[in-house]
All heavy atoms as an XYZ file, in Angstrom:
756
protein
N      79.888    161.491    294.594
C      80.683    161.298    295.743
C      80.082    160.278    296.760
O      80.730    159.532    297.227
C      80.975    162.681    296.307
C      82.040    162.579    297.386
S      83.619    162.051    296.600
C      84.790    162.983    297.581
N      78.797    160.481    296.953
C      78.165    159.631    297.910
C      78.039    158.213    297.360
O      78.084    157.266    298.096
C      76.718    160.231    298.288
O      75.932    160.152    297.074
N      78.006    158.030    295.969
C      77.895    156.656    295.467
C      79.277    155.951    295.655
O      79.307    154.780    295.974
C      77.585    156.767    293.875
N      80.406    156.684    295.652
C      81.687    156.094    295.993
C      81.746    155.728    297.470
O      82.306    154.569    297.723
C      82.755    157.103    295.601
C      84.176    156.662    295.914
C      84.593    155.439    295.069
C      85.193    157.757    295.649
N      81.275    156.441    298.343
C      81.215    156.190    299.698
C      80.420    154.949    299.995
O      80.778    154.050    300.746
C      80.760    157.344    300.529
N      79.183    154.833    299.371
C      78.339    153.712    299.585
C      78.962    152.425    299.011
O      78.878    151.331    299.683
C      76.983    154.009    298.974
C      76.040    152.703    298.930
C      76.214    155.114    299.760
N      79.586    152.561    297.819
C      80.288    151.412    297.230
C      81.440    150.870    298.099
O      81.574    149.669    298.279
C      80.742    151.744    295.800
O      79.595    152.203    294.969
C      81.429    150.549    295.134
N      82.202    151.781    298.567
C      83.287    151.485    299.465
C      82.888    150.793    300.712
O      83.358    149.790    301.180
C      84.132    152.702    299.799
O      84.628    153.298    298.575
C      85.384    152.360    300.649
N      81.800    151.337    301.329
C      81.275    150.813    302.547
C      80.660    149.338    302.259
O      80.851    148.480    303.029
C      80.121    151.702    303.072
C      79.530    151.379    304.524
C      80.556    151.327    305.498
C      78.400    152.355    304.779
N      80.001    149.235    301.124
C      79.464    147.896    300.794
C      80.495    146.867    300.622
O      80.373    145.640    301.030
C      78.553    148.022    299.643
N      81.549    147.260    299.935
C      82.716    146.327    299.730
C      83.390    145.979    301.105
O      83.717    144.814    301.231
C      83.658    147.002    298.851
C      83.413    146.860    297.243
C      84.412    147.737    296.519
C      83.419    145.509    296.801
N      83.567    146.873    301.936
C      84.163    146.610    303.233
C      83.307    145.676    304.089
O      83.797    144.707    304.773
C      84.390    147.913    304.024
S      85.755    148.898    303.286
N      82.026    145.870    304.126
C      81.121    145.060    304.816
C      81.062    143.661    304.224
O      81.150    142.738    304.945
C      79.670    145.688    304.886
C      79.607    146.969    305.800
C      78.621    144.602    305.303
C      78.315    147.707    305.643
N      81.062    143.588    302.876
C      81.106    142.278    302.255
C      82.355    141.458    302.477
O      82.322    140.284    302.759
N      83.529    142.164    302.532
C      84.772    141.449    302.838
C      84.780    141.007    304.300
O      85.291    139.940    304.619
C      85.971    142.416    302.598
C      86.164    142.647    301.063
S      87.604    143.564    300.531
C      87.999    144.611    301.798
N      84.262    141.814    305.291
C      84.186    141.347    306.636
C      83.290    140.216    306.867
O      83.650    139.259    307.533
C      83.692    142.602    307.543
C      84.837    143.469    307.931
O      85.867    143.029    308.184
N      84.509    144.777    307.896
N      82.118    140.198    306.124
C      81.263    139.019    306.193
C      81.894    137.768    305.618
O      81.884    136.666    306.217
C      79.954    139.325    305.417
C      79.098    138.033    305.249
C      79.092    140.349    306.231
N      82.591    137.939    304.559
C      83.329    136.689    304.011
C      84.438    136.276    304.876
O      84.592    135.078    305.122
C      83.892    137.167    302.577
N      85.213    137.144    305.506
C      86.255    136.814    306.366
C      85.671    135.970    307.662
O      86.272    135.000    308.063
C      87.069    137.955    306.834
N      84.594    136.540    308.166
C      84.029    135.778    309.393
C      83.368    134.540    308.985
O      83.441    133.587    309.833
C      83.026    136.850    310.116
C      83.674    137.829    310.925
C      83.759    139.142    310.545
C      84.299    137.461    312.108
C      84.402    140.066    311.436
C      84.957    138.322    312.998
C      84.932    139.648    312.547
N      82.824    134.424    307.815
C      82.243    133.175    307.385
C      83.321    132.126    307.226
O      83.161    130.899    307.652
C      81.521    133.405    306.048
N      84.492    132.391    306.682
C      85.546    131.520    306.538
C      86.139    131.171    307.964
O      86.439    129.996    308.222
C      86.719    132.089    305.621
C      87.958    131.282    305.673
C      86.248    132.227    304.213
N      86.303    132.158    308.759
C      86.778    131.837    310.146
C      85.901    130.965    310.934
O      86.253    130.023    311.598
C      87.010    133.162    310.888
N      84.570    131.113    310.800
C      83.583    130.309    311.430
C      83.677    128.907    310.866
O      83.705    127.923    311.669
C      82.155    130.847    311.336
C      81.172    129.925    311.862
C      80.912    129.857    313.210
C      80.378    129.101    311.026
C      80.020    128.967    313.763
C      79.440    128.187    311.574
C      79.295    128.151    312.915
O      78.367    127.330    313.490
N      83.724    128.774    309.584
C      83.734    127.442    308.927
C      84.979    126.660    309.257
O      84.971    125.422    309.388
N      86.094    127.295    309.402
C      87.429    126.647    309.645
C      87.770    126.511    311.095
O      88.251    125.479    311.532
C      88.497    127.410    308.935
C      89.885    126.746    309.226
C      88.270    127.327    307.384
N      87.512    127.509    311.903
C      88.018    127.525    313.259
C      86.920    127.339    314.339
O      87.240    126.716    315.412
C      88.659    128.927    313.549
C      89.856    129.308    312.643
C      90.295    130.674    312.924
C      90.934    128.297    312.867
N      85.715    127.780    314.147
C      84.712    127.803    315.161
C      83.721    126.569    315.098
O      83.372    126.025    316.140
C      84.059    129.159    315.248
C      85.087    130.228    315.477
C      82.956    129.189    316.362
C      84.524    131.664    315.259
N      83.234    126.375    313.911
C      82.124    125.406    313.760
C      82.630    124.031    314.299
O      83.763    123.570    314.035
C      81.761    125.322    312.301
C      80.638    124.337    312.035
C      80.283    124.150    310.557
N      81.518    123.563    310.002
C      81.756    123.596    308.741
N      80.911    124.236    307.899
N      82.904    122.986    308.193
N      81.787    123.332    315.081
C      82.224    122.006    315.563
C      82.298    121.005    314.560
O      81.653    121.105    313.441
C      81.100    121.671    316.578
C      79.903    122.555    316.228
C      80.481    123.797    315.516
N      83.081    119.982    314.731
C      83.322    118.883    313.740
C      81.920    118.088    313.583
O      81.279    118.026    314.567
C      84.430    117.990    314.182
C      85.805    118.622    314.147
C      86.852    117.663    314.817
C      86.237    118.966    312.740
N      81.704    117.540    312.436
C      80.514    116.774    312.317
C      80.586    115.418    312.660
O      80.133    114.516    312.099
C      80.249    116.829    310.731
C      81.672    116.911    310.216
C      82.461    117.644    311.150
N      81.031    115.161    313.962
C      81.171    113.837    314.604
C      80.478    113.948    316.004
O      80.590    114.966    316.654
C      82.617    113.473    314.792
C      83.392    113.455    313.517
C      84.412    114.459    313.402
C      83.224    112.540    312.587
C      85.109    114.503    312.203
C      83.891    112.620    311.349
C      84.917    113.549    311.181
O      85.687    113.553    310.091
N      79.928    112.811    316.415
C      79.439    112.855    317.769
C      80.583    112.892    318.771
O      81.560    112.247    318.512
C      78.653    111.514    317.929
C      78.904    110.722    316.744
C      79.607    111.629    315.624
N      80.447    113.645    319.838
C      81.481    113.945    320.800
C      82.813    114.313    320.204
O      83.880    113.752    320.556
C      81.723    112.604    321.644
C      80.505    112.176    322.448
O      79.755    113.055    322.939
O      80.254    111.009    322.563
N      82.710    115.264    319.268
C      83.942    115.737    318.546
C      84.972    116.291    319.519
O      86.176    116.256    319.186
C      83.562    116.798    317.536
N      84.603    116.735    320.670
C      85.550    117.257    321.642
C      86.491    116.178    322.226
O      87.498    116.443    322.815
C      84.886    117.986    322.759
O      84.019    117.108    323.504
N      86.104    114.933    322.084
C      86.879    113.869    322.555
C      87.881    113.284    321.527
O      88.695    112.381    321.890
C      85.937    112.742    322.972
C      85.020    113.084    324.069
C      84.026    112.050    324.446
N      84.750    110.821    324.910
C      84.251    109.633    324.935
N      82.985    109.467    324.630
N      84.931    108.612    325.364
N      87.880    113.819    320.273
C      88.829    113.419    319.311
C      90.213    113.966    319.494
O      90.292    115.143    319.902
C      88.336    113.732    317.948
C      87.121    113.079    317.426
C      86.740    113.641    316.042
C      87.280    111.654    317.254
N      91.278    113.311    319.325
C      92.671    113.811    319.359
C      93.444    113.210    318.260
O      93.215    111.990    317.788
C      93.217    113.460    320.744
N      94.520    113.951    317.880
C      95.437    113.372    316.855
C      96.798    113.453    317.473
O      97.230    114.435    317.989
C      95.441    114.305    315.549
C      96.380    113.873    314.601
C      94.074    114.271    314.977
N      97.497    112.354    317.417
C      98.867    112.173    317.880
C      99.726    111.897    316.788
O      99.444    111.002    315.983
C      99.026    111.062    318.985
C      98.054    111.177    320.105
C      98.159    109.944    321.011
C      98.427    112.427    321.012
N     100.894    112.560    316.655
C     101.829    112.300    315.550
C     103.224    112.193    316.243
O     103.532    112.759    317.231
C     101.881    113.545    314.634
C     100.687    113.508    313.653
O     100.193    112.568    313.274
N     100.193    114.761    313.497
N     104.059    111.493    315.488
C     105.506    111.421    315.833
C     106.241    112.419    314.928
O     106.216    112.304    313.767
C     106.068    110.012    315.576
C     105.346    108.902    316.483
C     107.554    109.946    315.879
C     105.638    107.499    316.159
N     106.739    113.465    315.617
C     107.374    114.534    314.847
C     108.961    114.384    315.038
O     109.364    114.004    316.070
C     106.961    115.878    315.332
C     105.509    116.137    315.159
C     105.173    117.486    315.811
C     105.073    116.166    313.733
N     109.649    114.584    314.013
C     111.098    114.595    314.030
C     111.616    116.105    314.207
O     111.027    116.997    313.958
C     111.655    113.997    312.737
C     111.292    112.605    312.569
C     110.299    112.197    311.736
C     111.966    111.567    313.295
C     109.937    110.858    311.563
C     111.545    110.273    313.153
C     110.534    109.923    312.295
N     112.925    116.115    314.612
C     113.576    117.379    314.807
C     113.502    118.321    313.560
O     113.517    119.496    313.576
C     114.932    117.197    315.357
C     115.055    116.753    316.710
N     114.588    117.306    317.809
C     115.422    115.476    317.175
C     114.736    116.584    318.872
N     115.246    115.455    318.539
N     113.618    117.643    312.362
C     113.610    118.397    311.145
C     112.175    118.837    310.697
O     112.039    119.432    309.693
C     114.340    117.651    309.975
C     113.615    116.359    309.669
O     112.535    116.087    310.221
O     114.105    115.678    308.801
N     111.199    118.511    311.516
C     109.857    118.958    311.131
C     109.059    117.953    310.369
O     107.914    118.114    310.125
N     109.646    116.780    310.057
C     108.964    115.704    309.424
C     107.974    115.061    310.246
O     108.042    115.016    311.498
N     106.878    114.508    309.560
C     105.775    113.891    310.319
C     105.733    112.476    309.932
O     105.560    112.181    308.724
C     104.527    114.687    309.926
C     103.268    114.027    310.609
O     103.442    113.073    311.460
O     102.180    114.497    310.259
N     105.804    111.476    310.828
C     105.774    110.098    310.488
C     104.351    109.493    310.722
O     103.955    108.630    310.023
C     106.686    109.302    311.516
C     106.727    107.839    311.323
C     107.233    107.454    309.930
C     107.615    107.206    312.373
N     103.518    110.176    311.560
C     102.236    109.608    311.768
C     102.442    108.333    312.700
O     103.528    108.080    313.246
N     101.437    107.477    312.904
C     101.537    106.297    313.689
C     101.390    105.114    312.661
O     100.324    104.965    312.088
C     100.415    106.208    314.694
C     100.788    106.880    316.113
C     100.466    108.125    316.320
C     101.573    106.151    316.931
C     100.817    108.743    317.506
C     101.994    106.721    318.109
C     101.604    108.055    318.410
N     102.377    104.392    312.515
C     102.312    103.250    311.669
C     101.547    102.222    312.340
O     101.385    102.131    313.640
C     103.712    102.699    311.344
O     104.216    102.133    312.450
N     100.941    101.171    311.629
C     100.147    100.180    312.280
C     101.002     99.312    313.311
O     100.495     98.959    314.332
C      99.724     99.277    311.106
C      99.613    100.240    309.975
C     100.750    101.157    310.154
N     102.284     99.099    312.968
C     103.099     98.431    313.951
C     103.307     99.158    315.241
O     103.203     98.689    316.358
C     104.487     98.090    313.307
C     104.367     97.152    312.150
O     103.477     96.290    312.138
O     105.267     97.156    311.252
N     103.616    100.474    315.168
C     103.785    101.354    316.306
C     102.524    101.357    317.095
O     102.530    101.247    318.345
C     104.169    102.808    315.862
O     105.285    102.702    315.089
C     104.427    103.651    317.094
N     101.392    101.458    316.464
C     100.102    101.470    317.185
C      99.786    100.215    317.911
O      99.420    100.265    319.017
C      98.940    101.721    316.184
C      97.588    101.906    316.770
C      97.539    103.089    317.701
C      96.482    101.978    315.727
N     100.184     99.052    317.365
C      99.935     97.772    317.984
C     100.872     97.646    319.285
O     100.430     97.008    320.280
C     100.267     96.640    317.117
C      99.214     96.427    315.990
C      97.824     96.282    316.495
O      97.634     95.585    317.470
N      96.908     96.816    315.874
N     101.995     98.264    319.277
C     102.831     98.388    320.430
C     102.318     99.218    321.536
O     102.547     98.957    322.689
C     104.318     98.696    320.078
C     104.999     97.693    319.140
C     106.360     98.197    318.721
O     106.705     99.324    318.987
N     107.012     97.413    317.862
N     101.646    100.336    321.091
C     101.195    101.324    322.074
C      99.806    100.953    322.697
O      99.554    101.316    323.815
C     101.023    102.606    321.400
C     102.348    103.366    321.248
C     103.565    102.889    320.879
C     102.581    104.750    321.533
N     104.531    103.910    320.858
C     103.924    105.078    321.239
C     101.722    105.761    321.945
C     104.443    106.302    321.362
C     102.289    107.089    322.026
C     103.608    107.342    321.764
N      99.017    100.208    321.979
C      97.614     99.974    322.411
C      97.553     99.354    323.813
O      96.724     99.783    324.631
C      96.886     99.018    321.399
C      96.262     99.855    320.211
C      95.649     98.833    319.240
C      95.292    100.800    320.629
N      98.356     98.348    324.128
C      98.202     97.790    325.503
C      98.503     98.874    326.588
O      98.095     98.691    327.789
C      99.259     96.683    325.538
C      99.475     96.360    324.174
C      99.288     97.625    323.431
N      99.295     99.933    326.298
C      99.639    100.909    327.279
C      98.653    102.074    327.409
O      98.710    102.850    328.258
C     101.036    101.510    326.986
C     102.115    100.387    326.900
C     103.348    101.039    326.600
N     104.338     99.988    326.096
C     105.284    100.230    325.307
N     105.580    101.393    324.902
N     106.108     99.176    324.808
N      97.801    102.240    326.454
C      96.829    103.312    326.318
C      95.602    103.054    327.273
O      94.839    102.238    326.912
C      96.409    103.574    324.898
C      97.494    103.920    323.915
C      96.877    104.117    322.518
C      98.227    105.240    324.309
N      95.596    103.642    328.397
C      94.544    103.340    329.400
C      93.289    104.291    329.292
O      92.130    103.865    329.676
C      95.091    103.368    330.762
C      96.063    102.323    330.889
C      96.637    102.068    332.257
N      97.707    101.100    332.160
C      98.252    100.604    333.159
N      97.968    101.000    334.350
N      99.204     99.645    333.024
N      93.496    105.486    328.785
C      92.444    106.452    328.676
C      91.939    106.639    327.386
O      91.128    107.469    327.059
C      92.882    107.823    329.272
O      93.987    108.266    328.532
C      93.299    107.754    330.691
N      92.355    105.820    326.459
C      91.932    105.856    325.003
C      90.915    104.807    324.712
O      91.102    103.704    324.996
C      93.059    105.847    324.063
C      92.692    105.743    322.594
C      94.145    106.908    324.316
N      89.731    105.297    324.211
C      88.658    104.323    323.902
C      88.949    103.589    322.591
O      88.653    102.312    322.523
C      87.336    105.128    323.770
C      86.134    104.248    323.455
C      84.889    105.139    323.503
O      84.751    106.041    324.330
O      84.071    104.932    322.544
N      89.488    104.195    321.608
C      89.703    103.634    320.343
C      90.915    104.349    319.711
O      91.090    105.525    319.964
C      88.518    103.759    319.402
O      88.735    103.409    318.055
N      91.707    103.632    318.824
C      92.862    104.273    318.206
C      92.988    103.744    316.761
O      92.565    102.616    316.518
C      94.115    104.030    318.984
N      93.531    104.558    315.887
C      93.777    104.132    314.536
C      95.148    104.628    314.138
O      95.581    105.668    314.685
C      92.773    104.630    313.581
N      95.772    103.968    313.243
C      97.169    104.409    312.799
C      97.173    104.569    311.240
O      96.396    104.014    310.532
N      98.211    105.289    310.879
C      98.420    105.423    309.414
C      99.900    105.801    309.190
O     100.651    106.271    310.078
C      97.576    106.621    308.856
C      98.048    108.017    309.274
C      98.892    108.771    308.393
C      97.663    108.634    310.471
C      99.405    109.962    308.791
C      98.110    109.796    310.873
C      98.961    110.502    310.001
O      99.419    111.714    310.341
N     100.254    105.568    308.001
C     101.645    106.023    307.444
C     101.468    106.411    306.024
O     100.742    105.776    305.290
C     102.708    104.853    307.655
C     102.367    103.665    306.827
C     104.074    105.418    307.352
N     102.107    107.572    305.630
C     102.014    108.123    304.309
C     103.180    107.708    303.538
O     104.269    107.886    304.005
C     101.813    109.623    304.402
C     101.794    110.264    303.002
C     100.588    110.063    305.216
N     102.957    107.207    302.365
C     104.022    106.783    301.479
C     103.740    107.323    300.063
O     102.579    107.540    299.630
C     104.075    105.290    301.449
C     104.495    104.686    302.757
C     104.809    103.219    302.589
C     105.228    102.628    303.933
N     106.565    102.150    303.938
N     104.836    107.500    299.294
C     104.655    107.668    297.869
C     104.556    106.376    297.114
O     105.292    105.431    297.365
C     105.881    108.466    297.385
C     106.036    109.932    297.819
O     104.963    110.519    298.177
O     107.105    110.426    297.838
N     103.609    106.265    296.251
C     103.266    105.122    295.465
C     103.329    105.518    293.956
O     102.981    106.617    293.613
C     101.997    104.449    295.791
C     102.033    103.903    297.276
C     100.890    105.403    295.626
N     103.728    104.549    293.137
C     103.761    104.808    291.689
C     102.589    104.065    291.055
O     102.468    102.859    291.222
C     105.078    104.371    291.069
O     106.205    105.043    291.793
C     105.071    104.579    289.644
N     101.754    104.727    290.346
C     100.586    104.140    289.720
C     100.937    104.135    288.234
O     101.153    105.330    287.617
C      99.314    104.938    289.979
C      98.108    104.323    289.216
C      99.088    104.965    291.505
N     100.822    103.031    287.561
C     101.041    102.913    286.111
C      99.710    102.613    285.398
O      99.020    101.696    285.776
C     102.043    101.836    285.822
C     103.456    102.231    286.275
C     104.478    101.208    285.867
N     105.780    101.619    286.148
C     106.394    101.325    287.333
N     105.819    100.574    288.221
N     107.627    101.721    287.577
N      99.539    103.423    284.419
C      98.244    103.170    283.646
C      98.513    103.638    282.115
O      98.985    104.759    281.932
C      97.076    103.990    284.270
O      95.964    103.928    283.397
N      98.182    102.761    281.234
C      98.276    103.021    279.844
C      99.790    103.550    279.501
O      99.924    104.453    278.700
C      97.298    104.080    279.349
N     100.730    102.916    280.092
C     102.132    103.293    279.756
C     102.675    104.487    280.527
O     103.854    104.914    280.351
N     101.844    105.178    281.315
C     102.236    106.366    282.003
C     102.337    106.008    283.508
O     101.543    105.291    284.007
C     101.200    107.523    281.848
C     101.192    108.099    280.482
C     100.290    109.264    280.427
N      99.969    109.861    281.693
C      98.965    110.805    281.866
N      98.309    111.236    280.900
N      98.718    111.246    283.016
N     103.348    106.610    284.068
C     103.618    106.374    285.570
C     103.370    107.724    286.237
O     103.888    108.733    285.861
C     104.985    105.899    285.803
N     102.610    107.662    287.352
C     102.241    108.868    288.192
C     102.641    108.543    289.571
O     102.240    107.450    290.113
C     100.793    109.282    288.098
O     100.531    109.392    286.669
C     100.521    110.542    288.761
N     103.362    109.402    290.241
C     103.709    109.273    291.672
C     102.571    109.951    292.555
O     102.392    111.188    292.281
C     105.075    109.833    292.011
C     105.405    109.630    293.494
C     106.113    109.061    291.150
N     101.934    109.267    293.449
C     100.954    109.703    294.293
C     101.259    109.536    295.740
O     102.000    108.601    296.050
C      99.544    109.101    293.976
C      99.020    109.260    292.581
C      97.809    108.382    292.389
C      98.699    110.731    292.182
N     100.659    110.311    296.566
C     100.819    110.013    298.099
C      99.654    109.211    298.482
O      98.463    109.467    298.214
C     100.927    111.227    298.890
C     102.194    111.882    298.880
C     102.289    112.975    299.962
O     101.311    113.574    300.413
N     103.525    113.223    300.513
N      99.991    108.142    299.227
C      98.859    107.278    299.705
C      99.082    107.024    301.183
O     100.210    107.089    301.727
C      98.967    105.879    299.000
N      98.066    106.756    301.912
C      98.049    106.566    303.358
C      97.664    105.057    303.551
O      96.581    104.575    303.130
C      97.159    107.500    304.155
N      98.545    104.331    304.251
C      98.269    103.018    304.636
C      97.619    103.137    306.111
O      98.282    103.684    306.955
C      99.507    102.082    304.668
C     100.243    102.077    303.301
C     101.573    101.311    303.522
C      99.402    101.395    302.246
N      96.436    102.663    306.335
C      95.741    102.862    307.513
C      95.330    101.566    308.134
O      95.199    100.503    307.485
C      94.400    103.840    307.338
C      94.826    105.078    306.749
C      93.486    103.059    306.402
N      95.074    101.569    309.438
C      94.621    100.403    310.120
C      93.090    100.270    309.776
O      92.440    101.225    309.455
C      94.852    100.466    311.631
O      94.196    101.606    312.108
C      96.269    100.484    311.936
N      92.509     99.143    310.090
C      91.102     98.924    309.821
C      90.181     99.792    310.668
O      89.044    100.087    310.291
C      90.712     97.426    309.903
C      91.051     96.877    311.258
C      90.864     95.388    311.281
O      91.333     94.758    310.372
O      90.276     94.824    312.262
N      90.631    100.265    311.761
C      89.841    101.124    312.668
C      89.881    102.620    312.326
O      89.286    103.458    312.994
C      90.172    100.954    314.185
O      91.541    101.268    314.306
N      90.619    102.912    311.205
C      90.840    104.302    310.828
C      89.584    105.071    310.473
O      89.325    106.128    310.992
C      91.838    104.443    309.737
C      92.276    105.788    309.425
C      93.269    106.427    310.086
C      91.677    106.461    308.386
C      93.684    107.710    309.844
C      92.056    107.799    308.077
C      93.114    108.424    308.782
N      88.721    104.429    309.752
C      87.465    105.102    309.315
C      86.335    104.844    310.268
O      85.378    105.427    310.289
C      87.081    104.675    307.860
C      88.133    105.096    306.856
C      89.051    104.238    306.339
C      88.261    106.431    306.478
C      89.971    104.606    305.350
C      89.164    106.859    305.585
C      90.055    105.886    305.045
C-alpha cells in the first residue's frame, strides 16, 4: 500500500515539475536577444481573423511616419509550389524585407 502512495506521489511531483518547466520555457524565460523587452510585433488583422502581416510595400509607406521605432521589417506569407523530380508540393513561404533577420 505504501509503495502505491509513494509511486503516486512521485508521478504527481514529476508531472508538476514538467508542467512548470514547459511554462518557464514558453512563458517566462526571456527571449535570447539583447533588449528583448523592446521587441514588438505588429500585424494587420482582418475581421474574419486572417493575418496579413506587413508586406514590404506597406512597410515602406509606414516607415516615414514611425517616429518611436528604431528599426522595422516586413513580411508576407504566401503559398508556393515547388516542383522536383516530377512531383509538386505546396509550401508556405514568407517574403521578407532585407532587415527582417
